[in-house]
N, C-alpha and C positions, 0 to 999 in steps of 0.2 A: 264468111270466113270459116274455115274448118280447122279444128285443133284435135290432136290426138294425145291422150295421156298414157304414159307407159303403164303396163300392168304390173302389179305387185302381188306376191304370193299371199294366199289367205292364211289366217291364224287357225289354230286348232278349233274344232267345233265345241260349242257349249251344249251340254246335254240337259240342262234344266230349263224350265220356262216359268215366267212370272204370271201366267194366266192358265185357267183350267182347260179351255178348249182351244187348241191351236188353229181352228177354223179351216185351214187348208190341209188337205190330205193327199197322199198318193197310195193307191192300192197296189201293194207289191206283187199280187198275183196277176195283175193286168199289165203293169209297167214293163216295157221292153227295153228300157234304158236308152232310148233314142236321144235323150237330153235336149230335145227342143224346148222343154220347160226351162232348163238351165240357161239357154240362150236368151230368153226374155226376162229372166229374173234380174231385177236391177241391183240386188244386194248379195248375190252369190249364196243364196240360202238353199239351193238345190244341190244335194251331195250324192255322189255315187259314181261308179265307173261306167263307161259306155258299155251297153249291152247287158247291164245288170239293173235290177230295180233301184229306183232313186228314193232318197229320203229327204225330208225337209228339216232344216235346222230351225226349230220353232223360235229360238231366241234371236235369230237374225232375221227371220221372215217378217216382212211388213204387211202381209196379208192383203196385198193388192189384187191377187187372183189372176194375174196375167198368165201364170202357168196353167190354170184351169181353162182359160180361154184358148190357149194354143194347143193343148193336149189333143192328139188325134188317135190315141190308142184305146180301143174298146173291146172287151169281151172276146178277144180272138182265141183264147184258150178253150172256148166252149164249142169251137167249130166241129170237133169230133164227137160231141156228146149227142145222145138221143134228144128228141124234142122235150121229153119229160124231164130228163136230167138238166137240160139247158134252162128250162123254165124254173126248175127248183133252185138252181144256182143263181139265176138272175133275181129271183125273189129274195134269196138270202142276202145278196148284195144290197138290194133296195132297203131291206129291213135294217141292215148294218148302218146304212147311210141315213136312215130315217126319212127317206124320200116318199112321196105319195105312191101308194101301192099300184095304182093304175097307170103309172108313167110309161110312155111308149118309146121314149128316145133311147139311143144307145147309152150304155153306162161306161163312161170314160175313166181312165186310170186316175187322173187328177180331178179332184172334186172338192167342194166346200161343205161345211156343216149346214144342214137344212133346218129351218125353224117352222116350216109350214104346218106340220102336224101339231106342234105346240100351240101355234096361234089359232088354228081352226078349233082345237079343243077349248081354248080360253074363250073363244067367241060364243060358245054355248053356255058359259057361266052366267047365271041370272044376276040381275041387279047392277050390271056394269053399264057405263056410258062409253061406247066404243068409238074411238077417234082414230083416223088415219091421216097421214101426210104423205105426199109424193114428191120426190126429187125432180128437178127440171129435166134430167136426162131420160126419165122413164117415158114421158109423153112422146118422145121421138124414136123410141125403140120397141115398146111393148107390142105394137101392131105387127112387127116382124114375126112374132111367135104365132100369129094367126094367118100367116101367108101373105101379108101385105108387103109392098116394096120397102126397101131400106129407107129409113127416115120418115116414114108416114107419121104425120102429126095427129095424135088422138087424145088431147086432154079431156074433151067432153065425154068420149066413150069410156075413158078410164074412170072418170068421176062416177059415171052411171054404173059401171061394173062394181065399183067399191061399195056403192049403196046397196046393190043387190046381194053383195056378200055379207051385208048386215051391219055396216058402220053407220053410226048416228050422225057423225060429222065427217065430211071429207075436206080436209084442209090441204094447203100447198106449202111445201118447203120453200118455194120461191118467196113467200112472205117472210120466212126466216132469213132468206138471203138479203131481202131489203133491210131487215133489222140489222143484219151483220154489217152492211155498208154504213149504216148510221153509227154503229158502235166502232167499227174498225177504222172508218174514215176519220172519226173524231179522235181516236187514239193516235192515228198517224199524224194528224195536225198537231196534237199535243207533243208528240215526240219530236217533231221537226222544230217546233217553237221553243221547247223547253229542254232540249239537249239530249234526246235519245233515250235508250240506246237505238242506234241505227246501224244498218238497215233494219226495217221492220219486215218480218215475214208474215204471210197469211197463215191462218191456222184452220182453214176449212176442211182440208183433206186429212183424214185420220191416218192414212198410210204415210204421208209426209211427216205428220207429227210424230208417229212412232219411229220413223227413220231418224228424225232429229234427236229423239230421246235416246236412241241406241248409238248412233254414229257421232253426233255432235252435241252431247249434253251440256258442254260449256257455253253453247250458243242459245240455250233455251230462253234466256231473257230477251232475245231478239224476236221471238215469236209473239204475234199479237195474243193478248190474253183472252180474245173472244172465243167462246164455244163455236162449234160449227153451226151452220144454219139449221140442221136437223135438231141439234141439242137445244139451240135457242128456241125454236118453235115448240119443242117438247116442254121446255120450262114454262113458256107462255100458255100452252094449252092447259097446264095444271094450276095456273095462277089466274091470269087475266081471263082466259077462256072459261075456266071453271066458274068465275064470278059471273060472267055474262050468261052462262047456261044454268046458273044456280045449281051446280052439281058439286058434290064433295070431291076434292082431288083424289081421295082414297078410292073412289068408285070409278075413276077414269082408267080405262085400258087403252094405252096409247101405242099405236103401231106405226112404223115408218117403212115405206117402200123405197128402196135405194138401189142404185146401179153398182154398188160397191160391196165387196166381200169383207172389208175392214170395218164397216159401220157397226156390225154387231159387237166387235171388240170395243169400239168407241162407246157404244151405248152401255156396255157393261163396266166401263171404268168407274171406280168407286166415287170419284169426284163429280160424276155427271148426275147429280141429284140436287134438289132444292127443297128445303123445309121437310126433309125426310121422305120425299117422293122422288122416284126415279124420273128423270126428264122424259125418257122414252123407254117403254117396257120391252118392245121386241122389234126386230128389223127383219124384213123379207127382201129378197132380191127381185129384180125385174122378172127373172125366169120363174121364181117361186110364185109371184103374182099370176103369171100366165098359167102355171100348173093349176092354181086354185080356181081361176076362172073356167078352165076347161073341165076340171073335176066337178064343178058346180053346174055344168051344163048351160052356161051363159053363152048366148050367141053374140060374141063380142062385135063382130063385123056389122051387125044390124042393130046395135044399141043406139038409142037417140043420144045426141050430145046434151050433157047436163053441166050446170055451173058448179064450181067449187063453193063451199059454204063461206059465208062472211062472219066476222071480218078477217079471220086468219087464213083465208084462202084467196085473198085478193092481192095481186102483185103487180109490179112494174116490169117493163121489158128488161131492165137492169137485173132484176132478180132471176129472170129466165136464162140469161147468158152465163150464169154460174156453171152451167153444165159443160162448157167447152173451155179448153185451155186459153188463158187470156181474159176470160169473162169476168173474173173477180176484179182484175186490174181495170178493165174498161168500165165496169160499174162503179168502182171506187173513184176513178177520175171524173166520171160524169157528175158525181155528187161533190167530191172534194174541190173541184174547180169552182163550182158555184158557191160553196160555203166559204172558200178562201177569198174569192174576188168579188162576191156579191154581183156577179154578172152572169148572163145566160151563156151557156156553152154553145158556140155557134154551130158545131157539128157533132152529132151523137155517135156516128159510126167511126170508131177510132182504129183505123186499119193498122197502125203501127204496133198494136199489141195482138193483132190477129195473125194467124199463120200456123205452120206445121213444124217449124224449126225447134230443136231442143231447147235453145235459149234465144229469147228475143229481148233486146235492150233498146231504150229510147230516153231522150231527155225532152221534157215537156215544159214549156213556159206556162206557169200558173201564177198569174199576177207578177209579183216580184221574185217568186221562187222558181229556180231552174230545177224542176223535179226530175230526179234520175230514177228510172224504174227498170225492172227486169222481170221476165216471165220464163219460168222453167217448166217444160212439159216432159215428164218422165224422170224418175228419181236418179237414173244413171247419169243425168246431166247436172245434178245438183252439186256433185262433189267439187267441181272447179270453183264455183261461186262461193261455196261454204269454206273452202280452203283459204280463199282470199279474205273472207270475213274474219276467219281465225287469225290471219296474219295482219289484220288491220289495214288491208289494202283495197277494200271494197267501199266505194263512196256512194253506192246507191242509197236512195231513201226507202224504197218499197220494193219487195220482191214477192211475186206470186209463185208458189210451187204446187204443182199437181202431180200426184204419184203415177198416174196412168198416161200413156203416150199422147192421147188426144184430149185429155181431161176425162170428166165423168162419163161422157158418151162412150168411152172405150173401157169402162170399168169391168172388173172381173165377174160381176153379177149380171151383166147385160146378156141379151140373147147370144148364144154361141154361134160364131161364124164358122160354118163347116168347111168352106173352101177358102184357102188362104188367099187366093187371088182376088177374092171379094172383100177382103178386110178394108183396104183403103177406100173402096167404093162405099162400103157401109159407113165408115167413119165420116166421110165427106157428106154423105146424104143426111146423116143425123145432125152434123154441125150446121149444114145449110138450113135444116128445119128449125133449129134453135134460133139462128139469126133471123130467119123469116118470122118466127113467133115474136121475137123482140120488136122487129120493125112494124109489126101489125098492132102492137099494143098502143092504146091511147096515151098511157102514162109510161114513160121509158126511163125515169130517174127515181131512184129509191126515195129520196127526200120529198118527192112530189106525190107519192102514193098517199091518197087521202086517208087510208086506213092506218098507215104508218104514222101520219101526223096525229090522228085521233088516239092511237096507242100511247104516244108520248104525252099528249095533252091529258088523257084520262088516267094513265096508269104508271108509266115509266118516269115521267117528269122530264128528264133530259138524258142524252147519251152520256155514258160514263158516270151517271148519277148513282145515288145509293141503291135504288131498286135494280137498275141495270147491272151494276157491279155484282149484286147478290145473285141475280138470276142468270145472267148471260155471259159472265166471265168465269175463267177457270185458271188452274195452274197445271204445269206439266212436270214430269219427273224423269230423272235419269234411269235408263233401262239397260245400259251397256257401258263398256269401258271406253267408248269413244271410237273414233275412226279406225277401221281395221285395214281394209285394202280395197281398192277398186280399180277398174279400168273404164275408159269411156271414150267414145268417139263422138264429138259434138259438132253441131253446126250452129252458128250464131247469126241471127238477123239483127241489123240495127246499127248501133254506134252512130246514130244520126240525131241531130237536133230537130225537134218538132215544135212548131207553134200551132196552136189550135185556134188562133184568132182568124 
């Protein structure tokens, strides 16, 4: 079914911002005003006339980085300069952006703030215990930066590279995803059995959370109170992990490698700390990790495959599919079904939440409950569902929302796709690798991950218990006046009853 929503005019721009670094930037000396960035912005945050340099309304921007991915304008104003002048101007731009000095790629008009120099400087500080975690979408895209085909799966080489960069522990955000399922799934069951509020929305995607805080602040109590997998693992690294390694949390330097340009904003949120320690100290994108590996002279293609460290690097297949749209929902149903029914889920591949449509909906029989679910891929598709929730007309129990069009595999910090005709090919290859990685795992359900079972036995106690609530859950805050204006053309897959017996 296809639906079109009429376009409404935008309100005046707000000129102030509630955070120091807007993260996403457009260089006015390079921007030609082609407005391709405006076409992919889900929240109309790109402002300017055609043919003139564009600006970003930082208070409306959700920092998804899709404008950075689509921008194809680079350094054309240097064409008439001498080689010396061109080199000097390029170096000036690199320094302004705090990019690695030896970077060889074109400098595009749209870019995001870089943290690599800050992290590499901190890595030389003595007395630190250096820990890194990697999101599920990194292992299916990092190799593209080294000339390998789209979707090449390299978790072992990535772990090996990170050890050679100096990290003492290499953990996996997939473990945090497994913890998220335990907490979020239990929260959903509690809301369904104790009266809501429903529908419950996922809270893994920081761009989606920021979108809700700006556009629909009256619905924030519908968001799961769970921190994202990155923040959950960060909190566990400086508590449970610190105990296991007998390291003072104050001496841990915790870095996350993410496909997402909004993760640094999430990491910097004041509420993302526990017992006085930041959950995560710094975030690098996939591209920044590739810069770092190249800068260090590491031969990535010929690295041996190495394992992630235990226990916080051991994950189920359910944790790995968080990197694609529908993955959180599928992982949640795998666990929720078995916790509610005390029966084995007969089929682990849940095709009704997989796909490429903007919205996918389904009804799933889980014991005596007819569970109604929806998956939203891309924020431009969220408005219709949220309007229905506001009007009290939406009877879904659980809704997954991811800010980027194919989920985290298409994040703003992923390898830049230079030829537009290759974009769909790249996304499908990355997605296929993620699902293949899940299928190859011996354990494919979060609640069956033995390291998750041990974590709750030894440290957390129970999902939504006192320790979990303290470390792994958070609150959200209003950041705007509420819904402003939007247009959307959406496609919906579903409206079908599914039985997974």
